C-alpha positions as CSV (number, residue, x, y, z in Angstrom):
1,X,25.7,24.4,15.8
2,X,23.2,27.3,15.3
3,X,19.3,26.1,15.6
4,X,17.4,25.4,12.7
5,X,15.2,28.2,11.3
6,X,11.7,27.8,12.1
7,X,9.2,27.8,8.8
8,X,5.9,29.3,9.7
9,X,3.2,28.8,7.0
10,X,1.2,31.4,6.1
11,X,-1.7,28.9,5.4
12,X,-4.5,29.4,8.2
13,X,-6.9,26.6,9.8
14,X,-10.0,26.4,7.9
15,X,-13.3,25.4,9.2
16,X,-17.2,24.6,7.6
17,X,-17.7,25.5,4.1
18,X,-13.9,26.9,3.7
19,X,-12.5,23.5,4.7
20,X,-15.0,21.7,2.2
21,X,-13.9,23.8,-0.7
22,X,-10.3,23.2,0.3
23,X,-10.9,19.5,0.3
24,X,-12.2,19.9,-3.2
25,X,-8.8,21.0,-4.2
26,X,-6.9,18.6,-2.4
27,X,-5.4,15.2,-3.6
28,X,-4.3,12.2,-2.2
29,X,-1.4,10.4,-3.5
30,X,-0.4,7.2,-2.2
31,X,2.8,5.7,-4.6
32,X,3.6,2.0,-4.4
33,X,5.9,-0.4,-5.9
34,X,3.2,-2.1,-8.1
35,X,0.1,0.4,-7.9
36,X,-0.4,3.7,-7.4
37,X,-3.7,5.2,-5.5
38,X,-5.0,8.7,-6.4
39,X,-8.0,10.3,-5.4
40,X,-9.6,13.6,-4.0
41,X,-10.8,13.1,-0.3
42,X,-14.7,13.6,-1.4
43,X,-14.5,11.3,-4.1
44,X,-16.5,8.2,-3.8
45,X,-13.9,6.0,-6.1
46,X,-9.9,5.8,-5.8
47,X,-8.1,5.7,-8.9
48,X,-6.0,2.7,-8.5
49,X,-3.3,1.9,-11.4
50,X,-0.2,0.1,-12.3
51,X,2.8,2.4,-11.3
52,X,4.7,1.5,-14.5
53,X,5.9,3.2,-18.1
54,X,6.5,1.9,-21.2
55,X,8.9,3.7,-23.5
56,X,9.9,3.2,-27.1
57,X,12.7,1.7,-27.9
58,X,15.3,4.0,-29.8
59,X,18.0,1.6,-30.3
60,X,18.1,0.0,-34.0
61,X,17.0,-3.4,-33.9
62,X,20.0,-6.2,-34.4
63,X,20.2,-7.6,-37.9
64,X,17.0,-5.7,-39.1
65,X,15.3,-8.1,-37.1
66,X,12.2,-6.9,-34.3
67,X,13.3,-7.6,-30.9
68,X,11.2,-9.9,-28.6
69,X,8.7,-8.5,-26.5
70,X,9.7,-7.1,-23.3
71,X,9.3,-9.7,-20.2
72,X,9.4,-9.2,-16.5
73,X,12.7,-11.2,-16.3
74,X,14.5,-9.1,-18.7
75,X,13.2,-5.7,-16.8
76,X,15.6,-4.2,-14.8
77,X,13.5,-4.5,-11.6
78,X,13.7,-8.5,-11.7
79,X,10.8,-8.1,-9.5
80,X,8.8,-10.9,-11.1
81,X,11.3,-14.1,-10.6
82,X,9.5,-17.7,-10.6
83,X,10.7,-20.7,-8.3
84,X,12.0,-23.0,-11.1
85,X,15.7,-22.2,-9.7
86,X,14.9,-21.9,-6.4
87,X,12.4,-24.8,-5.8
88,X,15.3,-27.1,-6.2
89,X,17.3,-25.7,-3.0
90,X,17.5,-27.8,0.2
91,X,15.8,-24.7,2.1
92,X,12.6,-25.0,-0.1
93,X,12.0,-28.4,-0.1
94,X,12.6,-28.3,3.6
95,X,10.2,-25.4,4.1
96,X,7.5,-27.1,1.5
97,X,7.6,-30.2,3.5
98,X,7.0,-28.6,6.5
99,X,4.3,-26.6,5.6
100,X,2.4,-29.6,3.8
101,X,2.9,-31.3,7.2
102,X,1.6,-28.4,9.0
103,X,-1.4,-28.2,6.8
104,X,-2.5,-32.1,7.2
105,X,-2.5,-31.8,11.0
106,X,-4.9,-28.4,10.9
107,X,-6.7,-29.1,8.0
108,X,-10.3,-31.0,8.1
109,X,-9.8,-31.9,4.6
110,X,-11.2,-35.7,4.8
111,X,-9.6,-36.8,1.5
112,X,-7.7,-35.7,-1.5
113,X,-9.7,-35.0,-4.6
114,X,-8.8,-37.3,-7.4
115,X,-9.6,-35.2,-10.4
116,X,-8.3,-31.8,-10.9
117,X,-8.7,-30.2,-14.2
118,X,-7.8,-26.6,-15.8
119,X,-9.1,-25.0,-19.2
120,X,-8.6,-22.0,-20.6
121,X,-11.0,-20.0,-23.0
122,X,-10.0,-16.9,-24.9
123,X,-12.6,-15.1,-27.4
124,X,-12.3,-12.4,-30.0
125,X,-8.4,-11.9,-30.6
126,X,-7.5,-8.4,-31.9
127,X,-4.5,-7.3,-33.9
128,X,-1.9,-5.2,-32.5
129,X,-2.5,-1.4,-32.7
130,X,0.5,0.6,-34.2
131,X,1.7,2.9,-31.4
132,X,3.0,6.4,-32.0
133,X,3.7,7.9,-28.4
134,X,7.2,7.9,-27.0
135,X,5.8,6.5,-23.6
136,X,2.5,5.4,-22.4
137,X,1.9,4.9,-18.4
138,X,-0.3,2.8,-15.9
139,X,-2.4,-0.3,-17.1
140,X,-2.1,0.8,-20.9
141,X,1.5,0.4,-20.6
142,X,1.1,-3.1,-19.9
143,X,-1.2,-3.7,-22.9
144,X,1.1,-1.5,-25.3
145,X,4.4,-3.9,-24.1
146,X,2.3,-7.0,-24.8
147,X,1.3,-6.1,-28.5
148,X,4.2,-4.1,-29.3
149,X,7.5,-5.0,-29.4
150,X,9.1,-1.7,-29.7
151,X,8.6,-0.7,-26.0
152,X,10.6,-1.3,-22.7
153,X,8.6,-1.7,-19.3
154,X,9.9,0.2,-16.5
155,X,8.6,0.3,-12.6
156,X,10.4,3.4,-10.9
157,X,9.6,2.0,-7.6
158,X,10.7,-1.3,-6.2
159,X,10.1,-1.9,-2.1
160,X,8.5,1.5,-1.8
161,X,11.7,3.2,-3.0
162,X,13.4,4.5,-6.3
163,X,14.3,1.7,-8.4
164,X,17.9,2.6,-9.1
165,X,20.2,0.5,-10.8
166,X,23.0,0.6,-13.2
167,X,21.6,-0.1,-16.4
168,X,19.4,2.3,-19.0
169,X,17.4,4.6,-17.1
170,X,18.1,3.6,-13.6
171,X,19.9,7.2,-12.8
172,X,17.9,9.0,-9.9
173,X,17.0,11.6,-12.6
174,X,15.7,9.0,-15.0
175,X,13.8,7.3,-12.5
176,X,12.3,10.8,-11.1
177,X,11.4,11.6,-14.7
178,X,9.4,8.4,-15.4
179,X,7.5,9.1,-12.0
180,X,6.6,12.4,-13.0
181,X,5.2,11.6,-16.5
182,X,3.2,8.7,-14.7
183,X,1.8,11.2,-12.2
184,X,1.0,13.5,-14.9
185,X,-0.7,11.2,-17.1
186,X,-2.8,9.9,-14.6
187,X,-3.9,13.4,-13.4
188,X,-4.7,14.2,-17.1
189,X,-6.4,11.0,-18.3
190,X,-8.0,9.9,-15.0
191,X,-8.8,12.5,-12.8
192,X,-8.8,15.3,-15.6
193,X,-7.0,17.8,-13.8
194,X,-5.2,20.0,-16.2
195,X,-1.5,21.6,-15.7
196,X,-3.4,25.1,-15.0
197,X,-5.5,23.7,-12.6
198,X,-2.8,22.3,-10.2
199,X,-1.5,25.6,-9.2
200,X,-4.4,25.6,-6.8
201,X,-4.3,22.0,-5.6
202,X,-2.8,20.4,-2.6
203,X,-1.1,17.1,-2.3
204,X,-0.9,14.8,0.6
205,X,1.8,12.7,-0.2
206,X,1.9,9.1,1.7
207,X,5.5,7.8,2.2
208,X,6.7,4.5,3.8
209,X,7.8,4.7,7.2
210,X,11.1,3.6,6.5
211,X,12.1,6.0,3.5
212,X,14.8,7.2,1.8
213,X,15.3,11.1,2.4
214,X,16.3,11.6,-0.9
215,X,13.6,9.7,-2.6
216,X,11.2,12.0,-0.4
217,X,13.0,15.2,-1.5
218,X,12.7,14.1,-5.4
219,X,8.9,13.2,-5.1
220,X,8.1,16.7,-3.3
221,X,10.1,18.4,-6.2
222,X,8.2,16.5,-8.6
223,X,5.0,17.4,-7.1
224,X,5.6,21.3,-6.6
225,X,7.9,22.3,-9.2
226,X,7.6,19.3,-11.9
227,X,3.8,19.1,-11.7
228,X,3.2,22.5,-10.6
229,X,1.1,22.1,-7.2
230,X,0.3,24.5,-4.8
231,X,1.2,22.7,-1.6
232,X,2.3,19.5,-0.4
233,X,1.7,17.4,3.1
234,X,4.1,14.4,3.7
235,X,2.6,11.8,6.1
236,X,3.8,8.1,6.7
237,X,1.8,5.4,5.6
238,X,1.1,3.7,8.5
239,X,0.1,6.6,10.4
240,X,-2.4,7.1,7.8
241,X,-3.9,3.6,7.7
242,X,-4.1,4.1,11.6
243,X,-6.4,7.1,10.8
244,X,-8.1,5.1,8.3
245,X,-9.0,2.1,10.6
246,X,-10.5,4.9,13.0
247,X,-8.4,4.1,16.2
248,X,-6.2,6.0,18.0
249,X,-3.5,3.5,18.6
250,X,-2.4,0.2,16.7
251,X,0.3,-1.8,15.4
252,X,-0.1,-1.6,11.8
253,X,0.7,-4.5,9.3
254,X,1.1,-3.3,5.9
255,X,1.5,-6.2,3.5
256,X,1.9,-5.1,0.0
257,X,2.8,-6.6,-3.6
258,X,6.8,-6.4,-3.0
259,X,7.3,-5.4,0.8
260,X,5.7,-5.9,4.3
261,X,5.9,-2.9,6.7
262,X,5.4,-3.1,10.3
263,X,5.2,-0.1,12.9
264,X,3.1,0.7,16.2
265,X,1.4,4.0,16.2
266,X,0.4,5.1,19.7
267,X,-1.8,8.5,19.5
268,X,-1.0,9.3,16.0
269,X,3.2,9.0,16.4
270,X,5.0,6.3,14.7
271,X,7.5,4.9,17.4
272,X,10.8,4.8,15.2
273,X,12.2,1.5,17.4
274,X,9.1,-0.6,16.3
275,X,9.8,-0.1,12.5
276,X,10.8,-3.0,10.5
277,X,10.7,-3.5,6.5
278,X,10.6,-7.1,5.1
279,X,11.0,-7.5,1.7
280,X,8.5,-10.3,0.9
281,X,4.6,-9.7,0.2
282,X,1.8,-10.9,-1.9
283,X,4.0,-11.3,-5.3
284,X,5.8,-14.3,-3.3
285,X,2.1,-16.0,-2.7
286,X,1.9,-15.6,-6.7
287,X,5.3,-17.2,-7.4
288,X,4.2,-20.1,-5.2
289,X,0.9,-20.7,-6.3
290,X,2.3,-20.4,-10.3
291,X,5.0,-23.0,-9.5
292,X,2.5,-25.6,-7.2
293,X,0.1,-25.3,-10.3
294,X,2.5,-25.9,-13.1
295,X,2.9,-29.2,-11.1
296,X,-0.6,-30.2,-10.5
297,X,-2.0,-29.2,-13.9
298,X,-0.6,-30.1,-17.1
299,X,-3.0,-27.7,-19.0
300,X,-1.5,-24.5,-16.7
301,X,0.9,-22.9,-19.0
302,X,1.3,-19.5,-17.7
303,X,4.7,-18.0,-18.1
304,X,4.9,-14.9,-15.0
305,X,8.2,-13.7,-16.2
306,X,5.8,-12.4,-18.9
307,X,3.7,-9.2,-17.7
308,X,0.7,-10.4,-19.1
309,X,0.9,-13.9,-17.7
310,X,1.9,-12.4,-14.2
311,X,-1.2,-10.2,-14.0
312,X,-3.3,-13.3,-15.1
313,X,-1.5,-15.6,-12.5
314,X,-2.3,-12.9,-9.9
315,X,-5.9,-12.7,-10.6
316,X,-6.0,-16.4,-10.2
317,X,-4.4,-16.3,-7.0
318,X,-6.6,-13.6,-5.7
319,X,-9.6,-15.9,-6.5
320,X,-8.0,-19.6,-5.1
321,X,-6.1,-18.5,-2.1
322,X,-7.9,-18.5,1.4
323,X,-7.4,-19.7,4.8
324,X,-10.7,-21.0,5.6
325,X,-9.9,-24.3,7.3
326,X,-13.4,-25.4,7.7
327,X,-13.6,-26.3,3.9
328,X,-13.4,-29.7,2.5
329,X,-13.3,-31.0,-0.7
330,X,-12.6,-29.1,-3.9
331,X,-12.7,-25.5,-5.0
332,X,-14.2,-24.9,-8.7
333,X,-13.9,-21.4,-10.1
334,X,-14.0,-19.2,-13.2
335,X,-11.8,-16.5,-13.4
336,X,-11.7,-13.8,-15.5
337,X,-8.3,-13.0,-16.4
338,X,-6.8,-9.4,-17.7
339,X,-5.6,-9.6,-21.4
340,X,-4.9,-7.0,-23.9
341,X,-6.3,-8.3,-26.8
342,X,-9.0,-10.6,-26.2
343,X,-11.7,-12.0,-23.7
344,X,-10.1,-14.7,-21.5
345,X,-11.2,-16.9,-18.6
346,X,-9.9,-19.7,-16.7
347,X,-11.6,-22.6,-14.8
348,X,-9.8,-24.5,-12.2
349,X,-10.6,-27.4,-10.0
350,X,-8.6,-28.0,-7.0
351,X,-8.5,-29.3,-3.5
352,X,-9.2,-26.2,-0.8
353,X,-5.6,-27.7,0.7
354,X,-4.1,-26.1,-2.1
355,X,-5.5,-23.1,-1.7
356,X,-4.8,-22.9,1.6
357,X,-1.1,-24.3,1.0
358,X,-0.1,-21.3,-1.0
359,X,-1.3,-18.8,1.7
360,X,1.4,-20.2,4.1
361,X,4.2,-18.7,1.7
362,X,4.4,-15.6,4.4
363,X,4.6,-18.0,7.5
364,X,7.6,-19.9,6.4
365,X,10.4,-18.1,5.1
366,X,12.1,-20.8,3.0
367,X,9.2,-20.6,0.7
368,X,10.1,-16.8,-0.4
369,X,12.5,-16.9,-3.5
370,X,14.9,-14.1,-2.4
371,X,15.5,-11.6,-5.4
372,X,19.0,-12.0,-6.4
373,X,19.9,-14.6,-3.7
374,X,19.5,-12.0,-1.0
375,X,17.1,-11.9,1.8
376,X,16.7,-8.4,3.0
377,X,15.4,-7.1,6.2
378,X,15.5,-3.3,7.4
379,X,15.3,-1.6,10.8
380,X,14.5,2.1,11.4
381,X,17.6,4.0,12.5
382,X,17.5,7.7,13.1
383,X,19.5,9.9,10.9
384,X,21.5,12.4,13.3
385,X,23.0,14.6,10.7
386,X,22.4,17.8,9.2
387,X,19.2,18.0,7.3
388,X,21.1,19.9,4.3
389,X,23.5,16.7,4.1
390,X,20.7,15.3,1.6
391,X,22.4,17.3,-1.1
392,X,25.6,15.6,-0.4
393,X,25.1,13.1,-3.3
394,X,27.4,10.0,-2.6
395,X,27.5,10.6,1.3
396,X,25.3,8.8,3.6
397,X,21.7,10.0,3.4
398,X,19.9,7.9,5.7
399,X,20.5,5.6,8.6
400,X,18.8,2.4,7.6
401,X,20.2,-1.0,8.2
402,X,20.0,-3.7,5.7
403,X,20.4,-7.4,6.8
404,X,21.6,-9.3,3.9
405,X,21.8,-12.8,3.3
406,X,23.8,-13.9,0.1
407,X,25.3,-17.3,-0.5
408,X,24.9,-18.4,3.3
409,X,27.0,-15.4,4.6
410,X,25.3,-12.5,6.2
411,X,26.4,-9.2,5.9
412,X,25.2,-5.8,7.3
413,X,24.9,-2.7,4.9
414,X,23.9,1.2,5.1
415,X,21.4,1.1,2.2
416,X,22.4,4.2,0.5
417,X,26.0,3.8,0.4
418,X,27.2,2.5,-2.7
419,X,30.7,1.1,-1.4
420,X,30.7,-2.2,-0.8
421,X,31.5,-2.3,3.0
422,X,30.1,-4.6,5.6
423,X,30.4,-6.1,9.0
424,X,29.9,-9.5,9.9
425,X,26.4,-10.5,12.2
426,X,26.0,-13.1,15.0
427,X,24.5,-16.2,13.6
428,X,22.6,-16.6,16.6
429,X,21.1,-13.4,17.4
430,X,18.1,-13.6,15.1
431,X,17.1,-16.9,16.5
432,X,17.5,-15.8,19.8
433,X,15.3,-12.4,18.9
434,X,12.9,-15.1,17.6
435,X,12.7,-17.5,20.9
436,X,12.6,-14.6,23.0
437,X,11.1,-11.2,22.4
438,X,13.6,-8.4,22.7
439,X,13.5,-6.6,25.9
440,X,12.4,-2.7,26.0
441,X,16.0,-2.1,27.2
442,X,18.1,-0.4,24.3
443,X,20.9,-2.4,22.9
444,X,24.4,-1.0,23.5
445,X,25.9,1.0,20.5
446,X,27.6,-1.6,18.2
447,X,31.2,-1.4,16.9
448,X,30.1,-0.4,13.4
449,X,28.4,2.5,14.7
450,X,24.8,1.2,14.1
451,X,22.6,2.2,17.2
452,X,19.7,0.1,18.6
453,X,19.4,-2.4,15.9
454,X,18.2,-6.1,16.3
455,X,20.5,-8.1,14.2
456,X,19.0,-10.6,11.7
457,X,20.2,-13.3,9.8
458,X,17.1,-14.3,7.7
459,X,13.5,-13.4,7.0
460,X,10.8,-13.0,9.8
461,X,8.0,-14.8,9.4
462,X,4.8,-12.2,9.5
463,X,3.5,-13.4,12.8
464,X,7.1,-13.4,14.3
465,X,7.6,-10.0,12.8
466,X,4.5,-8.7,14.7
467,X,5.8,-10.0,17.9
468,X,9.2,-8.3,17.4
469,X,7.5,-5.0,16.5
470,X,5.3,-4.7,19.6
471,X,7.9,-6.0,21.8
472,X,9.9,-2.6,20.8
473,X,7.1,-0.5,22.7
474,X,8.8,1.2,26.0
475,X,6.3,0.0,28.3
476,X,3.8,-3.1,28.7
477,X,1.1,-0.4,29.0
478,X,1.9,0.2,25.3
479,X,2.5,-3.4,24.5
480,X,-1.1,-4.2,25.5
481,X,-2.6,-1.3,23.6
482,X,-1.0,-2.9,20.5
483,X,-2.0,-6.3,21.3
484,X,-5.6,-5.4,21.5
485,X,-5.5,-2.9,18.3
486,X,-3.9,-4.7,15.4
487,X,-4.6,-3.3,12.0
488,X,-3.7,-5.5,8.8
489,X,-3.7,-3.7,5.8
490,X,-2.4,-3.6,2.0
491,X,-3.6,-5.9,-0.6
492,X,-0.7,-8.8,-0.2
493,X,-2.6,-10.6,2.5
494,X,-5.7,-9.0,4.3
495,X,-7.9,-9.4,1.1
496,X,-8.0,-13.3,1.5
497,X,-10.9,-15.1,3.3
498,X,-9.9,-15.8,7.0
499,X,-6.7,-14.3,6.9
500,X,-7.1,-12.4,9.9
501,X,-8.4,-15.3,11.9
502,X,-5.3,-17.4,10.6
503,X,-3.0,-14.7,11.5
504,X,-4.9,-14.4,15.4
505,X,-4.3,-18.1,15.4
506,X,-0.5,-18.0,14.9
507,X,0.0,-15.0,17.0
508,X,-1.5,-17.0,20.0
509,X,0.9,-19.7,19.7
510,X,3.6,-17.2,20.5
511,X,2.4,-14.4,22.5
512,X,1.6,-15.3,26.3
513,X,-1.8,-16.0,27.6
514,X,-1.7,-12.7,29.7
515,X,-2.2,-10.8,26.5
516,X,-5.2,-10.2,24.8
517,X,-4.9,-10.3,20.7
518,X,-7.4,-8.5,18.8
519,X,-7.7,-7.4,15.2
520,X,-9.4,-4.4,14.1
521,X,-12.3,-5.2,11.9
522,X,-13.4,-3.8,8.8
523,X,-16.6,-2.3,9.9
524,X,-17.0,0.3,7.3
525,X,-16.6,-2.5,4.5
526,X,-13.2,-0.4,3.3
527,X,-10.9,-2.4,1.3
528,X,-7.6,-3.4,2.8
529,X,-5.6,-1.6,0.4
530,X,-7.1,1.9,0.7
531,X,-6.8,2.6,4.5
532,X,-3.8,4.8,4.1
533,X,-5.8,6.5,1.3
534,X,-9.0,7.2,3.8
535,X,-6.6,7.9,6.7
536,X,-4.7,10.8,4.5
537,X,-8.3,12.3,3.8
538,X,-9.4,12.4,7.3
539,X,-5.8,14.0,8.2
540,X,-6.1,16.6,5.3
541,X,-9.3,17.9,7.1
542,X,-7.6,18.0,10.4
543,X,-7.3,21.7,12.1
544,X,-4.0,21.0,12.9
545,X,-2.5,19.9,9.7
546,X,-3.2,23.3,8.3
547,X,0.3,24.3,9.9
548,X,2.2,21.5,7.9
549,X,1.4,22.2,4.5
550,X,4.5,22.8,2.5
551,X,4.0,25.4,-0.3
552,X,5.6,25.7,-3.5
553,X,7.2,29.4,-2.7
554,X,8.5,28.1,0.6
555,X,10.2,25.0,-1.2
556,X,11.9,27.4,-3.7
557,X,13.1,29.7,-1.0
558,X,14.3,27.0,1.6
559,X,14.6,23.5,0.2
560,X,14.8,20.3,2.1
561,X,15.3,22.0,5.2
562,X,11.7,23.0,5.0
563,X,10.6,19.4,5.6
564,X,12.6,19.0,8.8
565,X,10.6,21.7,10.5
566,X,7.3,20.8,8.7
567,X,6.8,17.0,8.9
568,X,4.4,15.3,11.0
569,X,7.5,12.8,12.0
570,X,11.2,12.8,12.6
571,X,13.0,13.7,9.8
């Protein structure tokens, strides 16, 4: 097989004033399942906006009546399920009881608060404004769907990947069109970058450490061909977060809304064997908080299958949840709620133990409501085919392994494959890997052709997943470096008070005393969900990164093959 051609960029390293001028025309883009973050490296504030789009329904109304407003449950993403059904299962009841027992044994709560209450206050209700646009993007899309029944809400990314499905708007081309409209709207309305100006701009695109090759190709095409940018540089999410934390090596734990991504980064290189993607995050804490509030407070009436109520519940969760086990008594809070047509607040008085209990969701896997009765864990497995295979359509595009627990049966699937081919998994392998961290020796190739993969039958709790990831480092010296430099980023966990101290305590229960567990502190007061953005800004200014930009001309001439030669990671 002939060696792949080398692609050498015409862009040369810049320094001094020339580099500052380049950074003024550089954009950092961090797309997420729930929010997208976009800004220039020199901007003081980063634009953080909902990554969604509302499209007008073109189908006629049934029997001449107006169809009901779009709800999260009826949207194709199915990402906002509540716990009404799952809470009746034996698995949830056992986990919830275990969490309550653990909390009582480790809490300083003197006695339960006898009086709890909840009161909502809304003012100045407004009438819905008729909309004439075919689509609306970002935060405005949530308001339009809440006030107008003629619009359908869509979230083009889920778990960090294209939200492909069999329903309307679920094809790759339709999802790519939604993403292009969302990004174009943010550029015009939030950053005020016109289509003509984009020919002078470069974009640093941040992608997950476990990525879909065709998703990356589609996003690069959107930026270069649809939106008209001059050049693109692709960087892994956890590598960017490590640069944002200002350390050279670290175990990066990224807990987002829907997914949790872990990987060890040594000297700027993400170690493939340590990468793991867990399908849970801050949304699961939101669901449990909503379910528990419904059990405890009669006046609490938020329905999180509705998009507006979901974000209200998310605001309440962020205000209530904490991991400070030194507090006792009750937590009395006023919370401003996001509402499209009024000013709304809520006052809630609850015991501190409640605020701590909901945060235990990520540490008791049975408290997580699996979407579509599935629990998924993904491990990185390198792709060994030609980089040109990405155009193969239905062929295997990536070797990323998915562990699925469905109806008490465990299956192994290649995520990109659409055919229902599966292989049985040992039920004891996951339990063994949690009881004893995996050795550094590589596993023998499995009979199904999936190499170097740790089998799993259920979701790993957050602290156990960190142990697994660090244990996959090749040497003991690497492992010790990772234990001394753990970086927790993302908005799903790290923003809670006392979160890092609690996680350290849970890790010290599993790690031998000879290892020193330390977290990288947030000395620069940078929000945990902006570490990747800050790190990408640093990378954009590096002299070595100047050779890795992919120009529009190169992409049009060589296509996806140029990614293999000019990516900073193993494509």
